[in-house]
C-alpha positions in Angstrom: 8.5 -26.6 6.9 7.7 -26.5 3.2 5.8 -23.4 2.1 4.3 -22.6 -1.4 3.4 -19.0 -2.2 1.0 -18.6 -5.1 1.7 -15.1 -6.4 4.9 -13.1 -6.5 3.4 -9.6 -6.2 4.1 -7.3 -3.3 2.6 -9.5 -0.5 3.7 -12.9 -1.9 7.3 -11.9 -2.6 7.9 -10.2 0.7 6.1 -12.9 2.7 7.9 -15.7 0.8 11.3 -14.2 1.3 10.6 -13.6 5.0 9.4 -17.1 5.6 12.5 -18.4 3.9 14.6 -16.2 6.3 12.8 -17.8 9.2 14.3 -21.1 8.0 11.4 -22.6 6.0 11.8 -23.9 2.4 9.7 -21.6 0.2 8.7 -21.9 -3.4 7.1 -18.8 -5.0 4.8 -19.5 -8.0 3.8 -17.1 -10.7 2.4 -17.7 -14.2 4.4 -14.7 -15.5 7.4 -16.5 -16.9 9.4 -13.3 -17.5 8.9 -12.3 -13.8 10.1 -15.7 -12.6 13.1 -15.6 -14.9 13.9 -12.1 -13.6 13.6 -13.3 -10.0 15.8 -16.3 -10.7 18.5 -14.0 -12.1 18.4 -11.8 -9.1 16.1 -9.1 -10.3 13.3 -7.7 -8.1 10.1 -6.5 -9.9 9.1 -4.1 -7.1 11.0 -1.5 -5.0 11.1 -2.3 -1.3 14.0 -1.4 0.9 16.1 -4.5 1.8 14.1 -6.9 -0.3 16.7 -7.5 -3.0 19.3 -8.5 -0.4 16.8 -10.7 1.5 15.9 -12.6 -1.6 19.5 -13.0 -2.7 20.7 -14.4 0.6 17.9 -16.9 0.9 18.2 -18.1 -2.7 21.9 -18.6 -2.0 21.1 -20.5 1.2 18.9 -22.9 -0.8 15.7 -21.9 1.0 13.9 -19.8 -1.6 12.9 -20.9 -5.1 10.8 -19.5 -8.0 8.8 -21.4 -10.5 5.9 -21.1 -13.0 4.6 -24.6 -12.3 2.9 -25.3 -9.0 2.5 -29.1 -9.1 5.7 -30.3 -7.2 5.7 -27.4 -4.8 2.1 -27.9 -3.7 2.5 -31.6 -3.3 5.4 -31.1 -0.9 3.9 -28.2 0.9 2.8 -28.1 4.5 1.1 -24.8 3.8 0.1 -23.2 0.5 -0.5 -19.5 0.6 -2.8 -17.6 -1.8 -1.2 -14.2 -2.3 -2.8 -13.0 -5.6 -4.3 -9.7 -6.3 -7.9 -8.7 -5.3 -8.4 -5.4 -7.1 -11.7 -3.4 -7.0 -14.1 -4.9 -9.4 -15.2 -2.5 -12.1 -18.7 -1.2 -11.8 -19.6 -2.1 -8.2 -16.4 -1.7 -6.1 -16.5 -5.3 -4.7 -13.1 -7.1 -4.5 -12.4 -9.1 -7.6 -11.9 -12.6 -6.3 -11.4 -14.3 -9.7 -7.6 -14.8 -9.1 -8.2 -16.2 -5.6 -10.8 -18.7 -6.9 -8.6 -19.7 -9.8 -5.7 -20.3 -7.4 -8.0 -22.5 -5.3 -9.1 -24.5 -8.3 -5.5 -25.1 -9.3 -4.4 -26.0 -5.7 -7.3 -28.5 -5.4 -6.0 -30.6 -8.2 -2.5 -30.9 -6.8 -3.1 -31.7 -3.1 -1.3 -34.7 -1.7 -1.8 -35.4 2.0 -3.0 -33.0 4.6 -2.3 -29.4 3.6 -3.1 -26.0 5.1 -4.3 -23.5 2.5 -3.8 -20.0 3.7 -5.4 -16.9 2.3 -2.9 -14.1 2.5 -4.7 -11.9 0.0 -7.1 -9.3 1.4 -10.6 -10.8 0.9 -14.1 -10.1 2.0 -15.8 -12.0 4.8 -16.8 -15.4 3.7 -14.1 -15.9 1.0 -12.5 -18.7 3.0 -15.9 -20.6 3.0 -16.0 -20.3 -0.8 -12.4 -21.5 -1.2 -13.3 -24.5 1.0 -16.4 -25.3 -1.2 -14.3 -25.0 -4.4 -11.7 -27.5 -3.2 -14.2 -29.9 -1.8 -16.2 -29.9 -5.1 -13.1 -30.7 -7.1 -11.4 -33.0 -4.6 -13.9 -34.6 -2.2 -11.1 -36.9 -1.0 -8.6 -34.1 -0.2 -7.3 -33.6 3.3 -7.0 -29.9 3.9 -7.9 -26.9 6.1 -8.5 -23.3 4.8 -7.1 -20.5 7.0 -7.3 -16.7 6.9 -3.9 -15.0 7.7 -4.2 -11.4 6.6 -1.1 -9.3 6.0 -0.4 -5.9 7.7 2.6 -4.8 5.7 3.4 -1.1 5.1 5.1 -0.5 1.8 8.5 0.9 2.5 8.7 -1.0 5.8 7.4 -4.4 4.8 10.3 -6.6 6.0 10.3 -5.0 9.4 6.6 -5.3 9.6 6.7 -9.0 8.8 9.5 -9.9 11.2 8.5 -7.6 14.0 4.7 -7.3 13.7 2.3 -5.8 16.2 0.4 -9.1 16.0 -0.3 -12.1 13.7 -3.9 -12.8 13.0 -4.9 -16.4 12.1 -8.5 -17.4 11.4 -9.2 -21.1 11.6 -12.2 -23.5 11.5 -10.2 -26.7 11.7 -8.0 -27.3 14.7 -5.5 -29.3 12.6 -4.3 -26.0 11.1 -3.3 -24.5 14.5 0.0 -26.4 15.0 1.0 -25.8 11.4 0.4 -22.0 11.6 2.1 -21.9 15.1 5.2 -23.6 13.7 5.3 -21.3 10.6 5.4 -18.3 12.9 7.5 -19.9 15.7 10.4 -17.4 15.3 8.1 -14.6 16.3 7.5 -16.1 19.7 11.0 -15.1 20.5 9.9 -11.5 20.2 6.7 -12.3 22.2 4.6 -11.3 19.2 0.9 -11.9 19.9 -0.5 -14.7 17.7 -4.2 -14.0 17.6 -6.3 -17.1 16.7 -9.9 -16.3 15.7 -12.6 -17.8 13.6 -12.0 -17.5 9.9 -14.7 -14.9 9.1 -13.5 -12.8 12.1 -10.0 -12.8 10.7 -11.1 -11.7 7.3 -13.0 -8.8 8.8 -10.1 -7.7 11.1 -8.1 -6.9 8.0 -10.8 -4.6 6.5 -11.6 -3.1 9.8 -8.0 -2.2 10.5 -7.4 -0.5 7.1 -10.8 1.3 7.3 -10.0 2.7 10.7 -6.6 4.0 9.6 -8.1 5.5 6.5 -10.7 7.2 8.7 -8.0 8.5 10.9 -6.1 10.1 8.0 -9.3 11.6 6.7 -10.2 13.0 10.1 -6.9 14.9 10.4 -7.3 16.1 6.8 -10.6 17.6 7.7 -9.1 19.1 10.9 -6.4 20.6 8.6 -9.1 22.4 6.6 -10.6 23.7 9.8 -7.2 24.9 11.0 -6.7 26.9 7.8 -10.2 28.5 8.3 -9.7 29.5 11.9 -6.0 30.2 12.0 -4.8 27.1 13.9 -1.9 24.7 13.2 -2.8 21.1 12.3 0.6 19.8 13.3 0.2 21.1 16.8 -3.4 19.8 16.9 -2.2 16.3 15.8 0.5 16.3 18.5 -1.9 17.5 21.1 -4.4 14.7 20.5 -1.9 12.1 19.5 -0.2 12.2 22.9 -3.5 10.8 24.3 -2.8 7.1 24.5 -6.4 6.3 23.5 -5.7 8.1 20.2 -2.0 7.7 19.4 0.0 9.8 17.0 0.3 7.5 14.0 -1.7 8.3 10.8 -2.3 11.9 12.0 -0.3 13.6 9.3 -2.3 15.9 7.2 -1.8 15.7 3.4 -3.5 15.4 0.0 -5.4 12.2 0.9 -4.6 8.5 1.2 -3.8 6.3 -1.7 -1.9 3.0 -2.4 -2.8 -0.6 -2.9 -4.8 -1.1 0.2 -6.8 1.7 1.7 -8.8 2.8 -1.4 -9.9 -0.7 -2.5 -10.3 -2.1 1.1 -12.5 0.8 2.3 -14.6 0.5 -0.9 -14.9 -3.3 -0.5 -15.9 -3.0 3.1 -18.7 -0.5 2.2 -20.0 -3.0 -0.4 -19.8 -5.9 1.9 -21.6 -4.0 4.7 -24.3 -2.8 2.3 -24.9 -6.3 1.0 -25.2 -7.5 4.6 -27.8 -4.9 5.4 -25.5 -3.2 7.9 -24.1 -0.1 6.3 -20.9 1.5 7.6 -21.7 5.2 7.2 -18.4 6.4 8.7 -16.5 4.5 6.1 -18.8 5.6 3.3 -18.1 9.2 4.3 -14.4 8.5 4.6 -14.2 7.3 1.0 -16.1 10.3 -0.4 -14.1 12.9 1.6 -10.8 11.3 0.6 -11.8 11.3 -3.1 -12.9 14.9 -3.0 -9.8 16.0 -1.1 -7.4 14.6 -3.8 -9.3 16.5 -6.5 -9.3 19.7 -4.4 -5.5 19.8 -4.1 -5.1 21.2 -7.6 -7.4 24.1 -6.6 -5.0 24.9 -3.7 -2.1 25.0 -6.1 -4.1 27.3 -8.5 -5.1 29.6 -5.7 -1.5 30.0 -4.5 -0.1 30.5 -8.0 -3.0 32.9 -8.9 -4.1 31.1 -12.1 -2.3 28.3 -13.8 -3.2 28.9 -17.5 0.0 28.9 -19.5 2.2 28.3 -16.5 4.7 25.5 -15.7 4.1 23.5 -12.5 6.9 21.4 -11.1 5.8 18.3 -9.2 8.1 16.6 -6.7 6.9 13.0 -5.9 4.4 10.9 -7.7 4.1 7.6 -5.8 1.4 7.4 -3.1 4.1 7.4 -0.3 7.9 7.4 -0.1 10.1 4.3 -0.3 7.9 2.5 -2.8 7.4 2.6 -6.6 3.7 2.0 -6.2 1.5 4.4 -8.1 -1.9 2.8 -7.3 -4.5 5.4 -6.4 -1.7 7.9 -5.7 -2.9 11.5 -5.1 -0.8 12.6 -8.0 -3.1 10.7 -10.4 -5.9 13.1 -9.4 -3.8 16.2 -8.9 -1.6 16.2 -12.0 -4.5 15.8 -14.6 -6.4 18.5 -12.7 -3.5 20.9 -13.0 -3.3 20.1 -16.7 -7.0 20.7 -17.1 -6.4 24.2 -15.7 -4.0 24.9 -18.5 -0.7 24.1 -16.8 2.3 22.3 -18.2 3.6 19.8 -15.7 7.1 18.6 -15.2 7.9 16.1 -12.5 10.4 13.8 -10.8 10.0 10.8 -8.5 13.0 8.7 -7.2 11.3 5.3 -7.9 8.0 5.8 -9.6 8.9 7.2 -13.0 8.5 3.9 -14.9 4.9 3.5 -13.9 4.2 7.2 -14.0 5.2 7.5 -17.6 2.4 5.2 -18.5 -0.2 6.8 -16.3 0.6 10.4 -16.9 1.5 10.6 -20.6 1.5 14.4 -20.9 4.0 15.1 -18.1 7.6 16.1 -18.9 9.6 13.9 -16.6 12.9 15.1 -15.2 16.0 13.5 -13.6 16.2 15.3 -10.3 14.4 18.0 -8.2 16.4 20.9 -9.5 15.5 20.0 -13.1 11.9 20.1 -12.0 12.4 23.5 -10.5 14.0 25.0 -13.6 11.6 27.3 -15.4 8.7 26.4 -13.0 6.2 29.0 -12.0 5.2 27.0 -8.9 6.7 23.9 -7.2 4.5 21.3 -5.6 5.6 18.6 -3.1 3.2 15.7 -3.4 5.2 12.8 -1.9 7.6 13.3 1.1 10.7 11.5 -0.2 13.7 12.2 2.1 15.6 13.9 -0.7 13.0 16.6 -1.0 13.3 17.5 2.7 16.5 19.4 2.5 16.4 21.1 -0.9 18.8 24.1 -1.4 15.9 26.6 -1.5 18.2 29.4 -2.5 19.2 27.4 -5.6 15.6 26.4 -6.2 14.5 30.1 -6.1 17.2 31.0 -8.7 16.0 28.2 -11.1 12.3 29.0 -10.9 10.4 31.6 -12.9 8.6 32.6 -9.7 9.4 31.5 -6.1 6.1 29.8 -5.2 6.1 26.6 -3.2 3.1 24.5 -2.3 4.0 21.9 0.3 1.2 19.3 0.5 3.2 17.2 3.1 4.2 20.0 5.5 7.9 19.0 5.4 9.1 22.6 5.6 8.7 25.3 8.2 6.7 28.2 6.8 8.9 30.9 8.4 12.1 29.3 6.9 10.7 29.2 3.4 9.2 32.6 3.5 12.5 34.1 4.9 14.1 33.0 1.6 11.6 35.0 -0.4 9.1 32.3 -1.4 5.3 32.5 -1.5 4.5 29.4 0.5 1.4 27.3 1.1 1.0 24.1 3.2 -1.7 22.0 4.7 -3.6 23.1 7.8 -1.2 25.9 8.8 -2.4 29.5 8.8 
């Protein structure tokens, strides 16, 4: 089949490359000429394990193409995917759908024969209806069907998630779209992946409900972590104890400094706004958003309490991205923690394996280093914010010699307290007495 992907951001590029690997012919469209030129020359604008090789192999095989002009690609396409950004709108928290609607306008003028138009971007309930109206208004003669097909990709594991998903959700209102979507995802039938066909509005809501539930689960275990510290319990054992219950499950029960990234913060906020507008408030999610925001801000206080005042001290920070195996800094806890540390009078020096380019623009006062040991050098306290693998087995004896004072604040619980303290460190973690 011929697929056109509008947008070469995280979702569009990963989805386009994976569809090409399924055997479809895919053209990825982006108005950013420099990005397209970079992709054509083999460069990848985002960090995602395995993506560079996947793109290269499918370009070489003649299945994956990149272009700034959509006309030819849309005319040939059996399916056109809209995979543009839907950031939180300033002022009210609603999803900004201007890029989605602009893409719909452009697609409408280029349609030639029956085409399935698929919303891959995360959008509020009813967006598919609006896309349909836009296209009908511009091209009353066009033969098309608008479909919702939300993505459930984890940054750092996106290719695996696309090729071996728990499920594929497809929201349709026009039965002509069903065979097209079935054929697009036909390779997944070999793995017996459930293809869940629903109404379009239901599909749109499934995406928000899934992310909100996972965000709520993270926030729940973070609040349990605070309670564990207060009563002398161990949050990791609590998480294991409840996670073994099949009704609960162990995923997303890892206490830390709060969730971030490109999805959970904006999607929970957008769901709250949608529900409020519909007169059916989602109070659990409203509380989740507030508790998570407060938690990220409170982490600096934990560092200060452990280090016994930060004024004039140097804080070494390990990890800046919102999670490991990505260069994504969007809503990362570090963006709240680091400025708060600086406001307390600390000088911050930091390292991240993949996020430094973006971090330099977002955290202009930080002294960026080349590796974890440079960060430890001269530090009065060392803080682990993101659990990159290379931070899990630091030579703590070497770290201690490099630091002004052996103080370690582990916001991801990647070390065992007894092991760290045995090496002479003052050690603080999350939810462990």
